[in-house]
N, C-alpha and C positions, 0 to 999 in steps of 0.2 A: 317244555322249557329246558334249556341247556343247563347242565350242572355247573355250579360255581365253586371256586376254591379260593384260598387266601395265600398271599405272599406277604412276608413281613420283613421290614428292614428295622432291626432293633439296634438302637444306639445307646451305649453306656459310657459314662464319663463324669467329669466334674467341670463346673464353671466357677472358678475361684475355689472357695471352700465348700460350695454347695454341690450336691449331686444333681446331675442333669435331669430336667423335667420338661414337659411341653411348654411351660411358661418361659423357658430360656430360648426357645426356637423362634427366630425371626421369620417373618412372612417371606422374605427373600430366600432364605434357606429352604423353606418348604417349596417354593416355586421351583427352585433348582432341582430339588429331590424328585418332584413330580415328573419333571422332564427326564431325569435319569431313570426313573422307574419305567416310563414308557419305552425308553431305549433298551432297557434290560429285557422287557417282555416282548416287544414288537419292533425289533430293530429295522426291519425291512418294510414296514407298513406305515402309510400316512394315517393321520387321524380319521379321515373319512373311510378308511379301509379296515381299520382294526375294530375289535369289540370294545365295549365300554369298560373302563377301569374305574371303579369307585374307590374312595379313599377315606381313611379315618386315622386320627392321631390319638394316642392314649398314653396313660401313665405306665410306669414300669421302666424307669429311666425314660426313654422316648421310644414308643412303638409306632412306626409308620406301617399301616396295614392297607393292603390293596386287594380288592376282590375282582376277579375276572373269570373267564372260562376255565373250567377244571383242566381241560386239555392243555392250556397254556401253562397252568401251574405245574402240571406233571412234567412238561417239557423243560421248564425253568429249573425244577428240582434236579433233573438229570444233568443240566448244564453246570449248576454249582457243585454237584457231586463230582463231575469230571474235573472242574477247576481245582477242587480240593485234592483230588488224586494226582493230577499233573503238576500242580503248584505253579502254573503259569497261565497266561491268558492269550497267548499268540494265536491259538486256533479259533478264537471267538470272532464273531462278526464285529466290524469296526465300531459300530455304535454301542454294542454290548461291552466290548473291551474298554471303550472310553468311559462308560458309566462306572465300571468297576475301578478303573484308575482314579476317577474323581472321588469315589468313596475311600480309596486307599490314601489319597492326599489328605482328606479330612481326618482320617484316623491318625495319620502321622503328625499332622500339624497341631491337632488339638488333643492328642493322646486319648482318643476315643477307641472303644471296641465296637465295631460294626459287624453285626451278624445278619446274614441273609438266610431266610428260612422259607422252604417251599416243599410240600409233599413229603414231610418227614426227613428232608435233607437240609443241611446247614453248611454255611461257609463263614468262617471267622476272619475278619480283617482287622488288624491292629498295627501299632507302630513297628512291630517286628516282622510283619509280612511284606512281601515285595510283589504285589500283583500289578506289574507294569509290563507293557510290551517291550520287546527287545528293540533298542534304539537303532541298531545298525540297519534295519530294513526301512527306516523312516528318514526322510530328508526334508529340509525346509524348501517350500515351493511357493510360487506366486500364483494367485488365482484371480480370475475376473468373473464375478458373480453378478447375476442380473435378476431383479425382482422388485417387489413393492416393499417399501420401508414401513413397517407396521408398528414399531415401538422403538423408543430410544430413552436411555436413562439407566438407573440402577444406583443404589446407595453405595455399596462397597465394591461392586464389580460392574462399572458402567459398560453398556453394550448397546448395540443396535440389533433389531430383529429384521431380517430380510426374508420375505416370503418368496421363495424361488420355485420354479416349475420342476427343476431337476432334483433338488435336494430337500424340498419342503422348507420349513422355517429355520433359518440359520441364526444363531446368536454369535455376533462378531464383537470381540472386545474392542473398546475404543477409549481414547484418552478423554477424561472428563472435561478438560479445557476445550477440546474440539466442540463438544456439545454446548458448552457455555457460549462459545463465540459464534454459534450458528445465527445467521441473520434472518432466516426465514423458516417457516414451518415446513419440515421435510416429510412429515408423515403422510402415508397413503398416496405416495407418488412413486413412480417407477424410476429406479436408478441402477447404475452399474456401480459395483464396489470392487476396488482393487484391495486384496488382502493377502497376507502371508500366513502360512500354516504348514502342517506336516502332511506329506504325501508318501504313501507306501510304494517303494521301488518295484515290488513284485506285482501288486494288483492295481497300482495307480489310484487307489482309494484316497480320498481326502479325509483327514481327521477333522470333523466339524467342530470339535471342542477346542481346537488349537488356533482358531482363526483370530488374527489381529488386523484391525482396520489400518489401511494406509491412505486410501484416497476415495472420494466420492465422485462418480462420473455421471455426467448427463447421459441418459439412455435414449438413444434413437434406434428403434427396431429396424429401420430401413437399412438395407445392405449398403456398405460403403467400401469400395475397393481401396480408396486412399487410406482409410483407417486400417484395413487389413495389411496394406503394404507397410504402414508405419510400425505396426506390431512386429512384422517379420524382420524389418530393419533393426528394431530394438533388440530382438532375440538373436540376431546373427552373430554378435561377438562370442556368445556362449558356445557356438558350434564351430568356431574358427579352426580349431585344431582337430576336428573330427573328420576323418577321411571316409569312413564307412558308417553312416548314421544307424543303419539297421543292426550291424554287429555291435555298435556301442550300446544301443538300447537293449539288445539281447543280453549283453554282459551285465548291465545294471540290474536287469530282471533276474539274474542268476539262472539263465537258460541252460539248455541241455549241453551246450559246449563250454560252459563256464568251468 
C-alpha cells in the first residue's frame, strides 16, 4: 500500500465579531476550495488520471485537510517552500498559480490568514502578501471552447461548467440574468462557448479561472469551410497593420531577438 500524507489549508479570521469556525463556511466555498486543492496538487492531471484525494474539515479556526500520496505531499512542500523563498509565483504551473492567487484574494478581501502546510513546510498568505502573477505577461484574449454543459448556477458566483476534451471541466463566469432568461434546458448537451479571459503571451496558456461568458454557440462537429472563412474575416482587422506576422508573434513572446 502506498504511503499517504496530509496537506492542510488553515484559515484564520473573523466573521463579524465571531472567530471563524467550520459553521461559518458555506458549501459553495468548500466546493471552490476543493477545486483549488486539486489544482494545487495535480495541476496537469485529470480526475481519471490522478490519485484519490480525501478531505476533512475540522475546528481550529478552519482546517481543511487533504490526504493523498506522500510523494505528492513532499513535492507540494517543496513548492510552497520555494514560493516562500522567491516571494512570487511566476514560475508555477498555470493552475497552481491561479489557485494561490484565489487564496490571496480571499485573504485580502476578508482579512483572513491562510496558511498552506505540507511536509513540515508552510506558506502564510494574508492581506499584506502579494502572491499574484506579473500582469505584463498576460493579455485579455477571446476563446472558443467546445464541450458538454454539465452544470449551471451558483448563489454568489454564477457560472456554467463546460466539460471539454482539451482542458477538462472549465468553470466560466456568467451573468445571473442570462441563466434566468434561458428558455430551455441546456444541461448535458454539446455547445460551443465564446468567452474572454487571460492568455499568457509567452506560453499561450489560458488562465481557466479568468473566463467570462460571452456567447453560447450551437455546436456542429462537422467541418464547415464557410464558418472558418467567417472567423478569418472577423480576425483580419486585428492583423491589418502587421507586415511580418512571424516577427510580430516572436516579439510578443519575448523571443531571442527581443
